[in-house]
N, C-alpha and C positions, 0 to 999 in steps of 0.2 A: 737368670742374670748370668752374664759372662764377664769374667775378670780378665783383663788383659796382663801378659807378662810385667809391663811397666808398673800396673798398679801393685801387683803383688811383691815385686822386688823392692818397692820404697818401703812396704809396710814393716813397722816394727812396732812390737807391744812394750808398753809401758807399764802395765798392771795386770793382775791375775786374779780372779777369785772364783770361788765356787758358791752359785745362788740357786737354792733349791736343787733342782736335777741337771741345772745349766754351766757349763764351763764359761764364763764372761771372760773377755780378753780385752783391754783397753789399749787401743793403738796410739802411738805418738803423735799421729795426724788428727786426733780426736774423734775418730769413729770407735766405736765398740762392736765385737763380735760376741754372739752369744749361740753354742751349740749344747745340744743334749750330751749331758756327761755319759750316757751310754754308748757314746761313740768311741769312747776310750776306757775299756773295759778295766785297765788296772786302777784308772782313777775313780771308777764306779767301785770297785771294792775297797779303796783306802779308805782309812779314818780320817776324821776331820783335820787332825794333828799331821798325818801324811800329806793332806792335800794342800796344807796351807804352807808347807815346806816345799817352794819352789823357787827357782832362780830363772832369770833370762841368759840365755845363750845368744853369743854374736852381737851383742848390742841390740838384743831384741827381735832378732829373727826367728828365735824359738824359745821355748820354755821346756825346763828340765824339773822333774821329781824326783830329787835322788832316793828317797825312801820307797819308791814304788818304781823306780828304773824307767821311767818313763818320760819321752822326749814329743814333743809337738811343735811343729812348724807353723808359723803365721800364715806362710805361703800356702800350706796344707788347709789350714782353716779358712781361708779366703776361697779356696777350689772347693771346698765342701768333701774335702777327704777325711774319712773315719780311719781310724787305727789300722795300720797294714798288718797286725801282727796275727799269726796263725792260732788256730784253734789250740794246735798241740802244744806251741810255745806259751800261749797264756794259761793252760792247763799245767805245764811244767812250773812255771812261776808262781801260779796259785798254790801248787802243792809243796812247793819250796817255803812259803809263807806259813802254813800250818805246821810243817816239819821243822822250819827255824835252822839257823846254820849250825853245821857240824854234827846233826843229831839232836840238837836241842827240840823240846817241844815249844810251843808257840808261847807258853809262859817263860821260856829262858832258861828252864832247868834241864840238866843233862839228862839223857835216857840212862837206865842200868842195861848193860848188855843183856841179850836173850839169855835166859837158863839161870839167871843169879837171883836172888831173892834179898830183899831188905832183912838184915839182922835186927831183932829185937833189942832194945837198951839193955845193956849189963846191969 
């Protein structure tokens, strides 16, 4: 199936949900799109809480997941485009999730500098 530029230009998202292993996007014109979630590795790696925290961009031309730093365009979905992120970029992002911000661990606790030991309580 081909999709014309006029069809994609008019399409706007009105709702988003993850159902099983699919990203489901409701369009303002009544259509519903469903694509495999593994098209978007960051969504695949995200928790339910992170996946449910989304917002529409530009009156529905795209969807943004701030916790996952992921953007998906409705035009791209209609054209059947998967994430264009390179493997190296995804690996850096994935590594930063386990490392956490500014040297924190995934639990949010700061790491001790190398070579230092925890002192026993006095």
